[in-house]
C-alpha positions as CSV (number, residue, x, y, z in Angstrom):
1,X,10.5,96.5,8.9
2,X,8.1,98.9,7.5
3,X,4.5,99.3,9.0
4,X,1.8,99.5,6.3
5,X,-1.8,99.9,7.9
6,X,-0.5,98.8,11.1
7,X,1.1,95.6,9.7
8,X,4.8,94.9,9.8
9,X,6.4,94.4,6.2
10,X,9.8,93.5,5.4
11,X,11.8,96.3,3.9
12,X,13.6,94.1,1.7
13,X,10.4,92.2,0.5
14,X,8.8,95.6,-0.2
15,X,11.8,96.8,-2.1
16,X,11.9,93.3,-3.9
17,X,8.4,94.0,-5.0
18,X,9.1,97.4,-6.5
19,X,12.1,96.3,-8.2
20,X,10.4,93.3,-9.8
21,X,7.3,95.6,-11.0
22,X,10.0,97.7,-12.7
23,X,11.4,94.6,-14.3
24,X,8.0,93.5,-15.5
25,X,7.3,96.9,-17.2
26,X,10.6,97.1,-18.6
27,X,10.4,93.7,-20.0
28,X,6.9,94.7,-21.6
29,X,8.6,97.6,-23.4
30,X,11.7,95.8,-24.4
31,X,10.0,92.6,-25.9
32,X,8.4,94.3,-28.9
33,X,11.8,96.0,-29.7
34,X,13.4,92.6,-29.7
35,X,10.8,90.8,-31.5
36,X,10.7,93.5,-34.4
37,X,14.4,94.4,-34.4
38,X,14.7,94.0,-38.3
39,X,11.1,95.1,-39.0
40,X,9.2,98.2,-39.8
41,X,6.6,97.5,-36.9
42,X,8.7,99.0,-34.2
43,X,5.8,101.4,-33.2
44,X,4.0,99.0,-31.0
45,X,5.7,100.1,-27.6
46,X,4.6,103.7,-28.7
47,X,0.9,102.8,-28.9
48,X,-1.3,104.8,-26.7
49,X,-2.5,101.8,-25.0
50,X,0.8,100.0,-24.4
51,X,1.5,101.5,-21.2
52,X,-1.7,100.1,-19.9
53,X,-0.6,96.6,-21.4
54,X,2.8,97.0,-19.6
55,X,1.1,97.9,-16.2
56,X,-1.6,95.2,-16.4
57,X,1.2,92.6,-17.3
58,X,3.2,93.8,-14.3
59,X,0.3,93.7,-11.8
60,X,-1.0,90.1,-13.1
61,X,2.8,88.8,-12.8
62,X,3.0,90.1,-9.2
63,X,-0.4,88.7,-8.4
64,X,0.8,85.3,-9.7
65,X,3.9,85.4,-7.9
66,X,2.3,86.5,-4.6
67,X,-0.3,83.7,-5.0
68,X,2.4,81.1,-5.3
69,X,4.4,82.5,-2.2
70,X,7.1,84.2,-4.2
71,X,7.2,86.9,-1.8
72,X,7.2,84.8,1.4
73,X,10.6,84.5,2.8
74,X,10.3,81.1,4.0
75,X,10.0,79.9,0.2
76,X,13.2,81.6,-0.6
77,X,15.9,79.4,0.0
78,X,18.2,79.6,-3.1
79,X,18.0,79.7,-6.8
80,X,16.7,76.3,-7.3
81,X,13.7,76.9,-4.9
82,X,13.2,80.2,-6.5
83,X,13.2,78.7,-10.0
84,X,10.7,76.0,-8.9
85,X,8.3,78.7,-7.7
86,X,9.0,81.1,-10.6
87,X,8.0,78.7,-13.5
88,X,4.4,78.0,-12.1
89,X,4.0,81.7,-11.5
90,X,5.0,82.6,-14.9
91,X,2.5,79.9,-16.2
92,X,-0.2,81.2,-14.1
93,X,0.7,84.8,-15.3
94,X,0.6,83.7,-19.0
95,X,-3.1,82.2,-18.5
96,X,-4.2,85.2,-16.8
97,X,-2.8,87.7,-19.3
98,X,-4.4,85.7,-22.2
99,X,-7.8,85.8,-20.4
100,X,-7.3,89.8,-20.0
101,X,-6.5,90.0,-23.7
102,X,-9.6,88.1,-24.5
103,X,-11.7,90.4,-22.4
104,X,-9.9,93.6,-23.5
105,X,-8.7,92.9,-27.1
106,X,-7.3,96.6,-27.3
107,X,-4.4,95.7,-24.9
108,X,-3.4,92.5,-27.0
109,X,0.0,91.8,-27.9
110,X,1.2,88.9,-30.1
111,X,2.3,85.6,-28.7
112,X,5.8,86.2,-29.8
113,X,6.0,89.4,-27.9
114,X,4.4,87.8,-25.0
115,X,6.8,85.0,-24.8
116,X,9.8,87.4,-24.8
117,X,8.0,89.4,-22.2
118,X,7.8,86.3,-19.9
119,X,11.4,85.3,-20.8
120,X,13.0,88.7,-19.9
121,X,10.7,88.8,-16.6
122,X,11.9,85.3,-15.7
123,X,15.7,86.2,-16.2
124,X,15.2,89.4,-14.4
125,X,13.7,88.2,-11.4
126,X,16.2,85.3,-11.2
127,X,19.2,87.8,-11.2
128,X,17.7,90.1,-8.7
129,X,17.0,86.9,-6.3
130,X,20.5,85.9,-6.9
131,X,21.8,89.1,-5.8
132,X,19.5,89.0,-2.8
133,X,20.7,85.5,-1.8
134,X,24.2,86.5,-2.3
135,X,23.8,89.6,0.0
136,X,22.1,87.4,2.6
137,X,25.1,84.9,2.5
138,X,27.5,87.8,2.9
139,X,25.6,89.1,5.8
140,X,25.1,92.3,4.1
141,X,21.4,92.4,5.3
142,X,22.3,91.2,8.9
143,X,21.2,93.4,11.9
144,X,23.1,92.8,15.2
145,X,20.7,92.3,18.2
146,X,21.3,92.4,22.1
147,X,19.0,91.0,24.5
148,X,18.3,92.5,28.0
149,X,17.6,89.5,30.1
150,X,18.8,85.8,30.0
151,X,15.7,84.0,31.3
152,X,12.8,82.0,29.7
153,X,11.6,85.0,27.7
154,X,14.9,85.7,26.2
155,X,15.3,82.3,25.3
156,X,11.9,82.3,23.3
157,X,13.0,85.4,21.6
158,X,16.3,83.8,20.5
159,X,14.5,80.8,19.2
160,X,12.3,83.1,17.1
161,X,15.3,84.8,15.7
162,X,16.9,81.4,14.8
163,X,13.9,80.0,13.3
164,X,12.4,82.9,11.8
165,X,12.3,82.7,7.9
166,X,12.3,86.4,7.6
167,X,14.3,88.2,4.8
168,X,15.8,90.2,7.9
169,X,18.8,88.3,9.3
170,X,19.8,88.8,12.9
171,X,23.0,88.1,14.7
172,X,22.7,87.8,18.6
173,X,25.6,89.4,20.0
174,X,24.6,88.3,23.6
175,X,22.4,88.4,26.6
176,X,22.7,90.9,29.4
177,X,21.7,89.2,32.7
178,X,19.4,90.8,35.2
179,X,19.7,90.2,39.0
180,X,18.0,87.2,40.5
181,X,17.2,85.8,37.0
182,X,17.5,82.1,36.3
183,X,19.4,81.9,33.1
184,X,17.8,79.8,30.2
185,X,20.2,80.7,27.6
186,X,23.7,79.3,26.7
187,X,26.2,80.4,29.3
188,X,28.9,81.3,26.6
189,X,26.5,83.9,25.2
190,X,25.9,85.6,28.4
191,X,27.6,89.1,28.4
192,X,29.8,90.2,31.5
193,X,28.1,93.0,33.4
194,X,29.7,96.1,34.9
195,X,29.8,98.5,32.0
196,X,26.6,100.9,30.9
197,X,24.4,99.4,28.2
198,X,25.1,102.1,25.9
199,X,28.9,101.2,26.1
200,X,28.1,97.5,25.6
201,X,25.8,98.3,22.8
202,X,28.4,100.5,21.1
203,X,31.2,98.0,21.8
204,X,29.3,94.9,20.3
205,X,28.0,97.1,17.5
206,X,24.4,96.4,18.3
207,X,21.9,98.2,16.3
208,X,18.9,96.9,18.4
209,X,18.1,95.9,22.0
210,X,15.2,93.8,22.8
211,X,14.0,93.9,26.6
212,X,13.1,90.4,27.4
213,X,12.4,90.5,31.1
214,X,9.4,89.2,32.6
215,X,9.4,91.3,35.9
216,X,10.4,94.9,35.2
217,X,9.9,96.0,38.9
218,X,12.5,96.5,41.4
219,X,15.7,98.5,41.4
220,X,17.5,96.2,39.1
221,X,15.7,97.1,35.9
222,X,17.9,99.4,33.9
223,X,15.3,101.9,32.6
224,X,17.7,104.9,32.7
225,X,20.5,102.9,30.8
226,X,17.8,101.9,28.2
227,X,16.9,105.6,27.7
228,X,20.6,106.5,27.3
229,X,20.7,103.8,24.7
230,X,17.7,105.2,22.7
231,X,19.0,108.7,22.9
232,X,22.3,107.3,21.5
233,X,20.6,106.0,18.4
234,X,20.3,102.4,19.4
235,X,16.7,101.0,18.9
236,X,15.0,99.7,21.9
237,X,11.9,97.5,22.0
238,X,10.2,95.2,24.4
239,X,9.7,91.4,23.7
240,X,5.9,91.9,23.1
241,X,6.7,94.3,20.1
242,X,9.5,92.0,18.9
243,X,6.9,89.1,18.8
244,X,4.4,91.2,17.1
245,X,6.8,92.6,14.4
246,X,8.8,89.2,13.6
247,X,5.9,86.6,14.1
248,X,2.7,88.5,13.7
249,X,1.7,87.3,17.3
250,X,0.6,89.0,20.5
251,X,2.1,87.0,23.3
252,X,-0.5,86.4,26.1
253,X,1.9,85.2,28.8
254,X,3.9,88.3,28.9
255,X,1.2,91.1,28.7
256,X,-0.5,93.1,31.1
257,X,-4.1,94.7,30.7
258,X,-2.8,98.2,30.4
259,X,-0.9,97.2,27.3
260,X,-4.1,96.8,25.3
261,X,-5.6,99.7,27.0
262,X,-2.9,102.3,26.2
263,X,-1.3,100.6,23.2
264,X,-2.1,101.4,19.6
265,X,-4.5,99.6,17.4
266,X,-7.8,97.9,18.2
267,X,-9.6,100.5,16.1
268,X,-13.1,99.3,14.9
269,X,-14.6,102.6,13.7
270,X,-17.6,103.0,11.2
271,X,-15.4,103.6,8.1
272,X,-13.4,100.4,8.8
273,X,-16.6,98.6,9.3
274,X,-18.2,99.9,6.2
275,X,-15.2,99.0,3.8
276,X,-14.9,95.7,5.4
277,X,-18.5,94.9,4.8
278,X,-18.3,96.0,1.2
279,X,-15.2,93.9,0.8
280,X,-16.8,90.9,2.3
281,X,-19.8,91.2,0.0
282,X,-17.6,91.6,-3.1
283,X,-15.2,88.8,-2.3
284,X,-18.0,86.2,-1.1
285,X,-20.0,86.9,-4.3
286,X,-16.9,86.4,-6.4
287,X,-15.8,83.2,-4.6
288,X,-19.4,81.8,-4.9
289,X,-19.6,82.3,-8.6
290,X,-15.9,81.0,-9.3
291,X,-16.3,78.0,-7.1
292,X,-19.9,77.0,-8.2
293,X,-18.8,74.1,-10.4
294,X,-16.4,72.9,-7.7
295,X,-19.3,73.1,-5.1
296,X,-21.6,71.1,-7.2
297,X,-19.2,68.3,-7.8
298,X,-18.3,68.2,-3.9
299,X,-21.9,68.3,-3.0
300,X,-22.7,65.2,-5.2
301,X,-19.7,63.4,-4.0
302,X,-20.6,63.8,-0.3
303,X,-24.0,62.6,-1.1
304,X,-23.1,59.5,-3.0
305,X,-20.4,58.4,-0.8
306,X,-22.7,57.4,2.3
307,X,-26.1,59.2,1.2
308,X,-25.9,61.4,4.3
309,X,-26.5,65.1,4.4
310,X,-24.5,67.3,2.3
311,X,-24.3,70.1,4.5
312,X,-23.5,70.5,8.2
313,X,-24.7,73.1,10.5
314,X,-22.9,73.8,13.9
315,X,-23.5,76.2,16.6
316,X,-20.6,78.9,16.9
317,X,-19.7,81.8,19.0
318,X,-19.7,85.1,16.8
319,X,-19.2,88.7,17.5
320,X,-20.0,89.9,21.1
321,X,-20.4,86.4,22.1
322,X,-23.7,85.9,19.9
323,X,-24.3,82.5,18.8
324,X,-25.2,81.5,15.1
325,X,-25.1,78.4,13.0
326,X,-22.1,78.0,10.7
327,X,-22.8,76.2,7.4
328,X,-20.1,73.8,6.0
329,X,-19.9,70.9,3.6
330,X,-20.1,67.7,5.8
331,X,-16.6,66.1,6.1
332,X,-17.1,63.6,8.8
333,X,-19.4,60.6,9.2
334,X,-23.0,61.2,10.4
335,X,-22.1,59.6,13.8
336,X,-18.9,61.5,14.3
337,X,-20.0,62.7,17.7
338,X,-22.5,59.8,18.7
339,X,-21.4,59.9,22.3
340,X,-22.7,63.5,22.3
341,X,-19.5,65.2,23.5
342,X,-17.7,67.8,21.4
343,X,-14.2,66.8,20.3
344,X,-11.2,68.5,18.9
345,X,-10.2,67.8,15.4
346,X,-7.1,65.7,15.1
347,X,-4.6,64.7,12.6
348,X,-5.7,61.9,10.4
349,X,-8.9,62.1,12.1
350,X,-10.6,58.5,11.8
351,X,-14.1,60.2,11.6
352,X,-13.5,61.9,8.3
353,X,-15.1,60.4,5.1
354,X,-12.9,60.0,1.9
355,X,-14.1,63.2,0.3
356,X,-13.9,64.9,3.8
357,X,-10.2,64.4,4.1
358,X,-9.7,66.1,0.6
359,X,-12.1,69.0,1.1
360,X,-10.6,69.7,4.8
361,X,-7.2,69.6,3.2
362,X,-7.7,72.4,0.7
363,X,-10.5,74.0,2.9
364,X,-13.4,73.6,0.3
365,X,-15.4,72.6,3.2
366,X,-15.5,76.1,4.3
367,X,-17.1,77.4,0.8
368,X,-20.7,77.5,2.1
369,X,-19.9,79.8,4.9
370,X,-20.2,82.6,2.0
371,X,-23.8,82.3,3.0
372,X,-22.9,83.2,6.5
373,X,-20.9,86.2,5.3
374,X,-24.0,87.4,3.1
375,X,-26.2,87.2,6.0
376,X,-23.8,89.2,8.2
377,X,-23.0,86.4,10.8
378,X,-19.4,86.3,9.7
379,X,-16.6,88.4,7.9
380,X,-14.7,86.8,5.2
381,X,-11.5,87.4,7.1
382,X,-11.3,87.2,10.9
383,X,-10.8,84.8,13.8
384,X,-12.4,81.4,13.2
385,X,-15.7,80.9,15.1
386,X,-15.5,78.3,17.8
387,X,-18.1,76.2,19.4
388,X,-19.6,77.3,22.7
389,X,-18.5,74.2,24.5
390,X,-14.8,75.0,23.7
391,X,-15.2,78.7,24.2
392,X,-16.4,78.3,27.9
393,X,-13.2,76.1,28.6
394,X,-10.9,78.6,26.8
395,X,-12.2,81.7,28.3
396,X,-11.4,80.0,31.6
397,X,-8.0,78.9,30.9
398,X,-6.5,81.2,28.3
399,X,-6.0,85.0,29.2
400,X,-7.6,87.4,26.9
401,X,-9.4,84.7,24.9
402,X,-12.6,86.5,25.0
403,X,-11.1,89.4,22.9
404,X,-11.2,87.6,19.8
405,X,-15.1,88.0,19.9
406,X,-15.0,91.9,19.7
407,X,-15.2,91.6,15.9
408,X,-16.8,89.2,13.4
409,X,-15.4,85.7,12.9
410,X,-14.0,84.8,9.4
411,X,-14.0,82.2,6.9
412,X,-10.3,82.5,6.8
413,X,-7.9,84.2,9.1
414,X,-4.3,84.9,10.2
415,X,-4.3,81.9,12.5
416,X,-5.8,79.5,9.9
417,X,-3.0,80.5,7.2
418,X,-0.1,80.4,9.8
419,X,-1.1,77.5,11.9
420,X,-2.8,73.9,11.6
421,X,-6.1,73.0,12.8
422,X,-6.4,73.3,16.7
423,X,-6.4,70.0,18.4
424,X,-5.5,70.9,22.1
425,X,-5.3,73.8,24.5
426,X,-1.8,74.5,23.4
427,X,-2.9,74.9,19.9
428,X,-5.7,77.3,21.1
429,X,-3.2,79.6,22.7
430,X,-1.0,79.7,19.8
431,X,-3.9,80.5,17.3
432,X,-5.2,83.0,19.8
433,X,-1.8,84.9,19.7
434,X,-2.4,85.4,15.8
435,X,-6.1,86.2,16.3
436,X,-5.0,89.2,18.8
437,X,-2.7,90.4,16.4
438,X,-5.4,90.5,13.7
439,X,-7.9,92.1,16.0
440,X,-5.2,94.8,17.0
441,X,-4.1,95.5,13.6
442,X,-7.0,94.5,11.2
443,X,-7.2,96.5,7.9
444,X,-8.1,95.9,4.3
445,X,-4.3,95.8,3.6
446,X,-4.0,92.8,6.0
447,X,-7.2,91.2,4.8
448,X,-5.7,91.0,1.1
449,X,-2.5,89.5,2.4
450,X,-4.4,86.9,4.4
451,X,-6.5,86.1,1.2
452,X,-3.2,85.5,-0.8
453,X,-1.9,83.3,2.0
454,X,-5.3,81.4,1.9
455,X,-5.0,80.9,-1.9
456,X,-1.6,79.2,-1.1
457,X,-3.3,77.0,1.4
458,X,-5.7,75.9,-1.3
459,X,-3.2,75.4,-3.9
460,X,-0.6,73.6,-1.7
461,X,-2.9,72.1,1.0
462,X,-0.7,73.3,3.8
463,X,-2.1,73.5,7.4
464,X,-5.2,71.3,6.9
465,X,-6.4,68.4,9.0
């Protein structure tokens, strides 16, 4: 994994991005040569503007593929799956390129050249991804991992490895049990003890050791042996770092307060706040302008369905625990909480209206919150603001829940694009672990990644209730 602006990024995905940018630029230069092979018009690729054309074409195609999830490993399941994602990506890229050519006519290339550019790009991407798939099946990208611990935490780490859709493939060589530890992993995978850890790591050719032990106190914890492993070149990390790296979560059930105090991250300086505010204003204004026709249609539909209010205001908890009224399109009946008690949203909630089910699914109901962002109550990206009634409960029952209020809440966030609407205390804990990761590692880079994932939520309707 690479760490870019405190966020973990797959080395393979990053390399794939660079290779495909090169493919798009090369396709842009090859296309006119193929189109005008028997003509005297071969000078097109030498035009002073053509590098700009090739670069903009590459950036647009990368944007289109990112927006449609082409760089998310959970969407890469084979050539057919890749082709099903690639065709719409090329289509979206074609439309965006045409729009850019209309605005900047000096970058224009003919339809024939553009068609060949898209064809070459598609073939190049398919070949590269076929090579990646072949390498994955041949286990050329596999890392061998050994767990210290055989209890519940080790089992959770193993489940993450087995269910993780990451480009990185792991082979679990086994578990080193700790004294007085109740085993929760398959007995056949528990390694025999008696040898030093460094010998076991070398013997099983483990490239990484994950320490998955809840209680590290006492004389049974092999701290010196782990140091020997690290000095011998074997990577050693703890379970908290493993979850942070592989799942973009900070586990609240295995952390101590000292981890937050002495660990990296959690930086909220003036420079970060300034650029985040500028980013919020620019993105919010752009979203407001682009979605204006959609918001008008939505508002009219809401009104004519039951003649009730178009907007819905609700008190939420913001930065530093301050209260504010969040603005949304009304998606539920007027009497949704007629008994006076706040309720969790549920799957197929019977209180939602017809238009409400649609706008909640694709998150259109959140659009009016750009007004909250412009006011300064919210950021565009951040933990979702919760109602005071639930915050009071969650702060009492969930460790570190109040830490999510150290920054401004957002219209969208990491928990929103990675996890469905919260409908229980368990859901709240799962979403908090994403929120804590964002609070710890937030950056403009991470904000952009979350915006791309949000676009996928809007296009494909995943995660909504």
